[in-house]
C-alpha positions in Angstrom: 0.0 0.0 0.0 0.9 3.6 -0.3 0.3 6.4 2.1 -0.2 9.6 0.1 -0.2 13.3 1.1 -1.9 15.7 -1.3 -2.1 19.5 -1.4 -5.2 21.2 -2.8 -5.2 23.8 -5.6 -8.5 25.0 -4.4 -9.3 28.7 -4.5 -11.4 28.5 -1.4 -10.2 31.4 0.8 -9.3 29.3 3.8 -7.5 26.7 1.7 -5.6 29.4 -0.3 -4.6 31.2 2.9 -3.2 28.0 4.5 -2.2 26.0 1.4 1.2 25.0 2.6 -0.3 23.4 5.8 -3.5 21.8 4.5 -2.9 18.2 3.5 -5.1 15.3 2.6 -3.8 12.1 4.0 -4.9 8.8 2.5 -3.9 5.2 1.8 -4.3 3.4 -1.5 -3.4 0.0 -2.9 -3.1 1.4 -6.4 -1.5 4.4 -8.0 -1.9 7.7 -6.2 -2.4 9.5 -9.5 -5.2 7.2 -10.5 -6.8 7.7 -7.0 -6.8 11.5 -7.4 -7.7 11.6 -11.1 -10.8 13.8 -11.5 -10.2 15.6 -8.2 -11.6 18.8 -9.7 -15.0 17.1 -9.9 -15.0 15.4 -6.5 -15.9 17.2 -3.3 -13.7 14.8 -1.4 -10.8 16.7 -3.1 -12.4 20.1 -2.5 -13.5 20.2 -6.2 -10.0 21.2 -7.2 -6.8 19.7 -8.6 -4.2 18.4 -6.2 -0.5 18.1 -6.0 1.1 14.9 -4.7 3.5 16.2 -2.1 4.6 12.9 -0.5 4.2 9.1 -0.8 5.3 6.3 1.5 5.4 2.7 0.3 4.4 0.2 3.0 4.1 -3.6 2.8 1.8 -6.0 4.6 -0.6 -3.4 6.0 -4.3 -3.1 6.4 -5.0 0.0 4.5 -8.3 0.8 6.2 -6.8 0.5 9.7 -3.7 2.5 8.7 -5.8 5.4 7.3 -7.9 5.3 10.5 -4.7 5.6 12.6 -3.5 8.7 10.8 -7.0 10.3 10.8 -7.3 9.7 14.6 -3.8 11.0 15.2 -4.4 14.2 13.3 -8.1 14.6 14.3 -7.4 17.7 16.4 -6.2 19.4 13.3 -9.0 18.3 10.9 -10.1 21.3 9.0 -13.7 22.3 9.4 -14.8 23.2 5.9 -18.0 22.9 4.0 -18.1 23.1 0.2 -20.9 22.6 -2.2 -20.6 19.6 -4.5 -21.5 19.8 -8.2 -25.2 19.5 -7.4 -25.2 22.4 -4.8 -25.3 20.0 -1.9 -23.1 20.8 1.2 -20.2 18.4 1.7 -17.8 18.3 4.7 -14.6 16.6 3.5 -13.0 14.8 6.5 -9.5 13.8 5.2 -7.9 17.2 5.2 -5.7 18.3 8.1 -3.9 21.5 9.0 -0.6 19.8 9.6 2.9 20.7 8.4 4.4 18.1 6.0 7.4 17.4 8.2 5.1 16.4 11.0 3.4 13.9 8.7 6.9 12.6 7.8 7.5 12.2 11.5 4.2 10.3 12.0 5.2 7.8 9.2 8.6 7.3 11.0 6.7 6.6 14.3 4.5 4.1 12.4 7.6 2.3 11.1 9.4 2.2 14.5 6.2 1.1 16.3 5.9 4.2 18.5 2.8 5.6 16.9 0.4 4.2 19.5 2.0 6.3 22.2 1.9 9.5 20.0 -0.5 12.3 19.8 -0.6 15.5 17.8 -0.6 18.9 19.5 -2.2 21.4 17.2 -1.1 24.3 19.4 2.6 23.6 18.9 2.2 21.7 15.6 4.2 18.8 17.0 4.0 15.1 17.7 4.2 14.4 21.4 4.6 11.2 23.3 1.8 10.5 25.7 
């Protein structure tokens, strides 16, 4: 599987203001580019194109569980944004986080060394902390 980190090209004012810190974190068994194809038509991707800013190859993992671990870890930094989909319906994408890329890198390292269960994210300091 591959953990991927995307950055949105959305013109939404909040996204544009914080573009360098807002990342979508996901896991896929296929190609990241295929996963994010058509992003500009999908509310999950904020109806905008995306840049792939990081990928991490992992083997013998449960993709669903791994994605849940990352989403739980960064839950305190989940962005609260509502956009209208192509049909005018409000959508609250849940996989976007206000987290610096180097912190995501650190979380992957903690996953690999087995210390991620003892780790939490402090949005005030934008750092991973050991519980």
